[in-house]
C-alpha positions as CSV (number, residue, x, y, z in Angstrom):
1,M,-25.2,-50.0,-35.6
2,H,-22.1,-48.4,-34.1
3,V,-20.0,-50.7,-31.9
4,L,-17.2,-49.5,-29.6
5,L,-14.8,-52.5,-29.2
6,V,-12.3,-52.2,-26.3
7,E,-9.8,-55.0,-26.5
8,D,-6.0,-54.9,-25.7
9,D,-5.2,-58.0,-27.7
10,L,-4.7,-56.4,-31.1
11,V,-5.0,-59.7,-33.1
12,L,-8.2,-60.6,-31.3
13,A,-9.6,-57.0,-31.7
14,D,-8.9,-57.1,-35.4
15,G,-10.7,-60.4,-35.8
16,I,-13.7,-59.3,-33.8
17,A,-13.8,-56.0,-35.7
18,R,-13.7,-57.8,-39.1
19,I,-16.6,-60.0,-38.1
20,L,-18.7,-57.1,-36.9
21,R,-17.9,-55.0,-40.0
22,G,-18.8,-58.0,-42.1
23,G,-22.2,-58.0,-40.4
24,G,-22.7,-54.4,-41.5
25,M,-21.7,-52.7,-38.3
26,T,-19.5,-49.6,-37.8
27,V,-16.7,-50.4,-35.4
28,D,-14.4,-48.1,-33.5
29,A,-11.7,-50.1,-31.7
30,V,-9.5,-48.9,-28.9
31,N,-7.1,-50.9,-26.7
32,N,-7.2,-49.4,-23.2
33,G,-9.6,-47.9,-20.7
34,E,-8.4,-44.3,-21.1
35,D,-9.1,-44.4,-24.9
36,A,-12.5,-46.1,-24.2
37,D,-13.4,-43.1,-21.9
38,R,-12.4,-40.7,-24.7
39,A,-14.3,-42.6,-27.3
40,L,-17.4,-42.7,-25.2
41,A,-17.2,-38.9,-24.5
42,A,-16.9,-38.2,-28.3
43,R,-19.7,-40.5,-29.5
44,E,-22.1,-42.8,-27.7
45,P,-22.1,-46.2,-29.4
46,S,-25.1,-48.4,-30.0
47,V,-23.2,-51.1,-28.0
48,M,-19.8,-51.6,-26.3
49,V,-17.9,-54.9,-26.4
50,L,-15.4,-54.5,-23.5
51,D,-12.5,-56.6,-22.2
52,I,-12.1,-56.5,-18.5
53,G,-8.3,-57.0,-18.3
54,L,-7.2,-53.7,-19.9
55,P,-4.0,-51.8,-19.1
56,G,-4.5,-48.8,-16.9
57,I,-8.2,-48.4,-16.3
58,D,-9.8,-51.8,-16.4
59,G,-13.1,-52.7,-17.9
60,F,-15.0,-52.7,-14.6
61,E,-14.0,-49.1,-14.1
62,V,-15.0,-48.2,-17.7
63,V,-18.5,-49.6,-17.0
64,R,-18.7,-47.9,-13.6
65,R,-17.8,-44.5,-15.1
66,L,-20.2,-45.0,-18.0
67,R,-23.1,-45.8,-15.7
68,A,-22.2,-42.9,-13.4
69,C,-22.7,-40.6,-16.3
70,G,-26.2,-41.9,-16.8
71,S,-25.5,-43.8,-20.0
72,N,-27.7,-46.8,-20.8
73,T,-25.4,-48.0,-23.6
74,P,-25.5,-51.8,-23.6
75,V,-22.2,-53.4,-22.5
76,L,-21.0,-56.9,-23.3
77,L,-18.0,-57.8,-21.1
78,L,-15.6,-60.1,-23.1
79,T,-12.9,-61.6,-20.9
80,A,-10.8,-64.7,-20.2
81,R,-11.9,-64.5,-16.5
82,D,-14.5,-67.1,-15.8
83,D,-14.7,-66.6,-12.0
84,V,-18.3,-66.3,-10.8
85,Q,-17.4,-63.4,-8.6
86,D,-16.1,-61.5,-11.7
87,R,-19.4,-62.2,-13.5
88,V,-21.4,-61.0,-10.6
89,R,-19.3,-57.9,-10.1
90,G,-19.6,-57.0,-13.8
91,L,-23.3,-57.4,-13.9
92,E,-23.7,-55.5,-10.6
93,I,-21.8,-52.5,-11.8
94,G,-24.0,-52.3,-14.9
95,A,-22.8,-54.6,-17.7
96,D,-25.6,-56.2,-19.6
97,D,-23.9,-59.5,-20.3
98,Y,-20.7,-61.4,-19.7
99,L,-19.0,-63.6,-22.3
100,V,-15.9,-65.7,-21.4
101,K,-13.5,-66.1,-24.3
102,P,-13.7,-69.8,-25.0
103,F,-10.3,-69.7,-26.7
104,A,-8.4,-67.8,-24.0
105,A,-5.7,-69.4,-21.9
106,P,-6.6,-69.8,-18.2
């Protein structure tokens, strides 16, 4: 399984990537929305784990663009935002699930 991990916290991204690789997955990691767009154009992943709060193009916009291209790639939003409105927005624009980082500062 090929995972595109989009996370701007490099320590967190490294930890998540190690866990996924340990589970036998191939992981490409990028740290901003622009690089996510480029990675998606180059190779469609099996799944994308996507932070919402990215520099530049945020995660919501990455999902919106992905769905506008007709891609059905599963997207798991990973974020410190736990507001219900953010959850609803993420799911309405096409994310498949929404996970609040339990270890993130409010």
